[in-house]
N, C-alpha and C positions, 0 to 999 in steps of 0.2 A: 554203634553206627549212628550217624546223624540223620535227620529227617529232611527230605527235600520238600520244599514248599514252592508251588507254582503261583506266581503272581497272576492276577486276573488277565492281564495282557498276554501272558504266556499261554494260559489256558485257552484264550480266544484264538491265538495263533495256531495252536494244535488242532482245535476244532475246524478252523478255516482250512488248514492244510489237509486234514482228513476229508472234508467235504470236496475240496478241489480234486484230490487224488481219486476219490470215489466217483466223481462225475466225469473226470477226464481220462481215467485209466480203468480202475476196477475197484469194487468193494474189498476184494481180497487184498489188493495192494495197499489200500488205505488202512486196513486192519493190521497189515504187516508194519506199516509206518508207526502206528500207535504202539504196537508191541515192542518195536525197536526203540522208540522213544522212552517207554517205561523201563526197558532194560538199561538204557543209558542213564536214566535218573537213578536207578538202583546202583549202578557203578559209581556215580558221583556221590551217592550217600555213603558208600563204603570207603571211598577214597576221594574226598572232596578236592584235593589239589592235584589230580591226575592230568588235567588238561594243560594247555599253554598258559603261561602267566597272563594275568589280566590286571591292567592298571586303569585307574579312573582319573580322568583329567590329568593334572600335572603330578599326581602322586606317583612316586618312583618305586615304592615298595610293592610287593606282591599282595594284593588284596583278595585275590580269588583266582579262579581258573576258567578257561573256556574249553569245552569239549564237544565233540560231535554228538548230535542227538538225532535219532531217527535215521534219516538217510544222509548221505555225504554233504548235501547242500544246507543242512540245518546245524545249528550249534546252540549251546546254552551256556550261560555264565553261572558260576557258582561262587558264592562268597560267604564268609562267616558272618553270623548275625552279631 
């Protein structure tokens, strides 16, 4: 299984989403968001190409995938190093 690395910006986004959900909804919902995001990262680690094809710029070959993370409105990109 591959390991999932979160870039600093992705980590900040998760923290910001957690704080927003906790402040505007509930702490329980915010914790569910993080649990769901972690489960999604584990799924990506097990099958890195499970999401929709991801291309970068004008590159036409598949360089990674994009998958739902956390709740439906969130997504993450996965690419090989």
